[in-house]
C-alpha positions, -999 to +999 in steps of 0.1 A: +343-353+216+320-373+194+326-410+199+321-432+169+292-457+168+309-487+183+302-511+212+325-491+234+302-461+233+272-481+246+268-497+280+244-527+280+220-528+310+193-554+315+179-577+288+144-566+278+136-587+247+145-617+227+137-630+193+149-659+172+177-638+157+189-617+185+182-598+217+173-563+229+189-545+258+182-514+276+214-494+273+231-462+280+249-439+255+281-430+274+286-399+254+252-383+259+240-402+290+207-410+274+189-443+276+187-463+244+175-496+231+203-518+218+191-544+193+218-570+187+212-594+158+231-624+146+246-623+111+246-659+101+249-653+063+246-628+035+208-632+035+206-621+071+227-591+064+206-581+034+174-584+055+189-563+083+202-537+058+167-534+044+153-528+079+180-502+086+174-484+053+137-480+061+143-470+097+167-442+086+140-428+063+111-426+088+107-397+113+075-397+133+068-394+171+048-426+167+076-447+153+106-457+175+135-435+164+165-450+148+199-436+160+224-457+141+239-491+136+272-509+133+287-544+131+306-557+161+320-593+162+297-607+135+267-591+151+246-561+139+240-535+166+210-513+160+206-483+183+170-471+188+149-449+210+140-467+242+103-470+250+104-476+287+067-486+290+074-517+270+049-532+246+011-534+247+015-571+248+034-567+281+010-542+295-019-566+289-006-589+315-017-566+343-054-571+334-081-563+309-076-531+289-106-507+290-120-497+257-111-460+262-074-470+264-077-492+234-092-463+215-061-442+223-038-470+213-055-475+180-053-437+174-016-437+179-010-467+157-031-452+129-011-420+131+020-441+125+004-461+097-010-430+080+026-416+080+041-449+067+015-455+040+018-420+027+056-426+025+050-458+005+059-482+033+039-512+045+047-524+080+033-559+075+036-571+111+011-551+132+004-568+166+004-559+203+039-571+207+051-545+181+034-516+197+055-498+223+047-471+248+071-444+259+072-433+296+051-403+286+025-426+271+032-420+234+022-450+213+050-461+189+053-488+162+085-508+162+100-538+143+105-531+106+121-564+099+096-573+073+084-538+063+085-531+026+088-499+007+068-500-025+066-478-055+037-455-050+025-461-085+016-497-078+018-499-040+014-537-042+033-566-029+034-604-033+054-613-002+039-638+022+051-622+055+039-614+090+028-634+119+002-660+110-027-651+133-026-614+123-022-620+085-048-606+061-065-631+038-050-615+007-015-619+022-021-656+028-036-665-006-009-677-029-003-654-060-025-626-046-012-591-046-019-568-016-014-533-006-013-510+025-047-522+036-032-555+048-019-534+077-054-523+085-066-559+087-037-567+111-047-536+132-082-550+135-068-583+146-047-564+172-078-546+185-095-580+188-063-593+206-064-564+231-101-569+238-100-607+243-064-614+252-056-634+221-061-630+183-088-651+164-080-687+159-055-686+187-066-721+198-055-735+164-021-745+152-005-716+132-006-735+100-042-744+105-050-707+112-035-698+079-059-722+063-089-709+081-085-672+078-091-669+041-119-695+041-140-689+072-134-652+074-127-631+105-142-637+139-160-607+152-162-593+187-193-603+206-215-577+224-203-590+258-166-585+247-168-549+234-191-519+229-208-510+197-181-485+185-152-508+191-171-537+174-178-515+145-141-505+143-129-541+143-156-551+117-144-523+093-108-533+097-116-569+090-135-563+058-128-591+034-133-569+004-101-549+002-117-522-018-142-516+010-116-518+038-108-482+050-074-466+048-056-454+079-064-418+069-101-425+066-102-442+100-085-413+116-109-388+101-142-406+103-143-435+128-160-427+160-140-452+181-107-439+168-116-403+173-125-410+209-088-417+214-077-382+206-082-349+224-084-337+260-109-363+271-089-393+256-074-418+281-037-415+288-018-447+279+008-438+306-018-449+331-012-484+319+025-482+327+017-472+363-009-500+366+016-525+353+044-514+376+020-517+406+008-551+395+043-564+388+054-558+424+032-586+436+027-607+405+042-642+404+070-648+379+048-671+358+021-644+356+047-620+342+057-644+315+089-651+333+104-685+342+106-697+378+144-701+376+143-739+370+148-737+333+182-755+328+182-748+291+188-711+295+210-688+314+193-668+341+199-635+323+183-648+290+155-667+307+143-638+327+134-615+299+103-594+303+080-596+273+086-559+266+101-560+231+094-585+204+107-587+169+097-620+156+076-627+125+070-652+098+082-644+063+083-666+033+086-640+006+084-642-031+081-607-045+078-619-081+115-624-083+115-662-079+126-683-050+117-679-014+133-658+013+129-669+049+128-644+077+109-668+099+109-674+136+074-688+140+080-719+118+113-735+124+110-766+103+115-772+066+079-779+056+058-775+025+021-774+033-007-775+008-037-765+028-063-760+000-084-790+011-111-780-013-087-775-042-099-740-047-081-706-046-060-695-018-038-726-016-007-722+005+028-731-004+050-727+027+086-736+024+106-723+053+143-723+047+154-721+083+155-756+096+147-765+132+138-796+152+101-791+151+072-790+127+057-763+149+069-731+163+104-719+171+098-690+193+062-683+203+070-657+230+050-631+211+022-656+202-013-660+218-002-688+240+017-663+261-009-636+260-026-632+293-053-608+303-057-574+286-049-541+302-062-505+303-041-480+285-042-446+267-017-425+250-007-389+249+005-379+215+024-351+199+017-356+163+015-324+143-015-333+121-050-330+134-080-348+120-112-329+124-145-338+109-181-340+121-189-370+099-181-399+122-192-434+114 
């Protein structure tokens, strides 16, 4: 008997993630017995439904071992349930808590993410929110991209977007600059920032207020890894991803074919990301709750079940989008207040107009669980992959 996709079919287990608009549970499909991820999102208005429908439409179109698989969705009691493949290893952001990640593991992680990006970009899809919290690892060590809440499908002929979306610290300069179009290479910038994040524990400008970071990124340019922070190949990879000139910034396909650091993450000698899961599980046995990003039980503002969420799954981002259609569309969780910031102190290009439509009680951040303030040390990880396409070339750079 094939049960319909309803809440009765799925059994919720422990809470594994939380965002401004919903929660993620580990769950069980009672018909098949398989473990699934249950993403439950609030439907506050028609705009929310439209945003979620866009995400679902994209998820239903993508099929790659390096993208968390979409199983189905339905509405239950004014909430959208999205059933996804469950990546039991959690996110790279979570695995970083167990300690610094060795470069050989970072290489494997970057290779897996680039396989996902090459697939998405060739399908005309920009992810637009690449960061460690949105990179998951399966129990077998396969690296997967998740969270397509602000992903966008574009016509291949133009492959451009105007939307101001993502998470501030990871945004490319061309995304931040008002009125500037951008393409798939904005994801490559965010990947470079993610590599920096994995190497140092936080993205560049993490010590700055998010709004200030948005001002600094297009003006001061990217911070680069220092020799004491990473080896030459990794520094070169980050530098290439963080190329200000979009025309000179490489594509995902080019990095897979030609970059020495990325190529080291593939093949029989590549480090296995599943090692990171084992390391994290051993570390978690003796780690203090505060070291695991968990409260000590004294938070009276949250229920125990909600407060005790491991930082495994994250689906928050900032999005004030104007795709040439007029008006602004908020999909924001990083900025909760209704603010309009003009940060072009020099009056030059790249001025920012940020008008978040979701009102909160602060001029700062609504949910920074996935932000640098909560990033701790990095960890060592590598990934086994089962992608069908091989990239072979002797010309590594």
